[in-house]
C-alpha positions in Angstrom: 0.0 0.0 0.0 1.4 3.4 -0.9 0.8 6.8 0.9 -2.5 7.3 -1.0 -3.9 4.2 0.6 -4.0 2.4 -2.7 -3.2 -1.3 -3.1 -1.6 -2.1 -6.5 0.5 -4.7 -8.1 2.6 -4.7 -11.3 4.2 -7.5 -13.3 6.2 -7.3 -16.4 5.4 -9.6 -19.4 7.2 -10.0 -22.6 5.2 -8.6 -25.5 6.6 -8.5 -29.0 10.1 -8.7 -27.7 9.9 -5.9 -25.1 8.8 -5.7 -21.5 5.4 -4.2 -21.1 3.9 -3.4 -17.7 0.9 -5.5 -16.7 -1.4 -3.6 -14.3 -3.4 -5.6 -11.7 -5.4 -4.7 -8.6 -8.2 -2.3 -7.7 -8.1 0.9 -5.7 -10.7 3.5 -4.6 -9.0 7.0 -4.8 -10.6 10.4 -5.0 -10.0 13.2 -7.4 -8.6 16.3 -5.7 -10.3 19.7 -6.0 -8.6 20.3 -9.4 -9.7 16.9 -10.8 -6.3 15.3 -10.5 -5.7 11.7 -9.8 -2.7 10.7 -7.7 -1.0 7.8 -9.3 0.2 5.0 -7.0 3.8 5.5 -5.9 4.9 2.1 -7.1 3.8 2.9 -10.6 5.2 6.4 -10.8 8.5 5.3 -12.3 6.7 3.2 -14.9 4.3 6.1 -15.8 6.8 9.0 -15.4 7.5 8.9 -19.2 3.9 9.9 -19.8 0.4 8.5 -20.0 -2.5 8.8 -22.3 -6.1 8.8 -21.1 -8.9 8.1 -23.5 -12.5 6.9 -23.7 -13.0 3.2 -23.3 -15.8 0.8 -23.6 -18.6 0.6 -21.0 -18.2 4.3 -20.4 -14.9 4.2 -18.4 -11.6 5.9 -19.0 -8.6 4.0 -20.1 -5.1 5.0 -18.9 -2.2 3.7 -21.1 1.5 4.2 -20.9 2.6 6.1 -24.0 4.1 2.9 -25.5 1.0 0.9 -24.8 -1.2 3.6 -26.3 1.0 3.7 -29.5 0.7 -0.1 -29.7 -3.1 0.1 -29.4 -3.2 2.9 -32.0 -1.3 0.7 -34.4 -3.6 -2.2 -33.7 -6.6 0.0 -34.4 -5.3 1.6 -37.6 -3.5 -1.3 -39.2 -5.2 -2.8 -42.2 -8.7 -1.5 -41.7 -11.1 0.0 -44.1 -11.0 3.7 -43.5 -14.2 4.3 -45.3 -16.6 2.7 -43.0 -18.8 4.8 -40.6 -18.0 2.3 -37.8 -14.3 2.8 -38.2 -14.5 6.6 -38.3 -16.7 6.5 -35.1 -14.1 4.3 -33.4 -11.2 6.6 -34.4 -13.0 9.8 -33.4 -13.8 8.4 -30.0 -10.4 6.8 -29.3 -8.2 9.6 -30.6 -10.4 12.7 -30.4 -10.8 12.9 -26.7 -7.5 11.3 -25.8 -5.3 13.4 -23.5 -1.5 12.9 -23.2 0.1 13.9 -20.0 3.2 13.7 -17.9 2.6 13.2 -14.2 3.7 16.1 -12.1 6.3 15.8 -9.3 3.7 14.4 -6.9 2.5 11.8 -9.4 -0.7 13.6 -10.3 -2.5 13.7 -13.6 -5.6 15.6 -14.6 -8.7 13.8 -15.7 -10.2 16.2 -18.2 -13.9 17.3 -18.2 -14.8 15.5 -21.4 -13.4 12.2 -20.0 -15.1 12.8 -16.6 -18.4 13.4 -18.4 -17.9 10.3 -20.7 -17.4 8.1 -17.6 -19.8 9.9 -15.3 -17.0 10.5 -12.8 -17.4 12.4 -9.6 -14.7 12.8 -6.9 -14.8 9.1 -5.9 -13.3 6.6 -8.3 -12.5 3.0 -8.9 -9.1 2.5 -10.5 -8.6 -1.0 -11.8 -5.7 -2.7 -13.4 -6.8 -4.7 -16.4 -3.6 -6.2 -17.7 -2.2 -3.9 -20.4 -3.8 -0.7 -19.1 -5.7 0.9 -16.2 -9.5 1.6 -16.2 -11.0 4.6 -14.2 -14.6 4.1 -13.3 -17.6 5.7 -11.6 -17.9 3.3 -8.5 -21.7 2.5 -9.0 -21.3 2.0 -12.7 -18.4 -0.5 -12.2 -20.3 -2.3 -9.5 -23.3 -2.7 -11.8 -21.1 -3.8 -14.7 -19.1 -6.3 -12.7 -22.3 -7.7 -11.1 -23.9 -8.2 -14.6 -20.8 -10.2 -15.7 -20.3 -12.2 -12.5 -22.1 -15.4 -13.5 -20.3 -15.5 -16.9 -17.0 -15.1 -15.2 -17.8 -17.7 -12.6 -18.6 -20.2 -15.3 -15.8 -19.2 -17.6 -13.9 -21.9 -19.4 -10.7 -21.1 -21.3 -11.9 -22.8 -24.5 -15.0 -20.6 -24.7 -13.4 -17.3 -25.5 -11.0 -16.6 -28.4 -8.5 -13.9 -27.7 -6.7 -12.3 -30.6 
């Protein structure tokens, strides 16, 4: 636990020949009066090079390291049909409201108004490591989302889901 009262873990996995942080764990921080999130102390070295916050599915905010965001951007833009309305919508949402930041000396980053509105964020948050990135949630929205998927997870079998 760091000085913000947050429990976190980090592991490093090999991804395409380079170490990429894997974020795990859940914490319940609060935004300060200027809508800044204090990053956990044990992650600050890993995130000191900068982060990108962007809209994510289920109306949460995704926080990526710059390298992870660039990898995700390549994945989204590589070999797709640029002319489809679905693709243009995806790109507008993923890139248009993204915000690149460098944490300040106290490990704080701003969660912008457009991202707070997207995720219905107030002062209280849920910050969850989800492997390759971190998700920032409204607590009641995450609770409802996790409850809705609890039975599916409890009955999960590795052969039932194909991961690309």
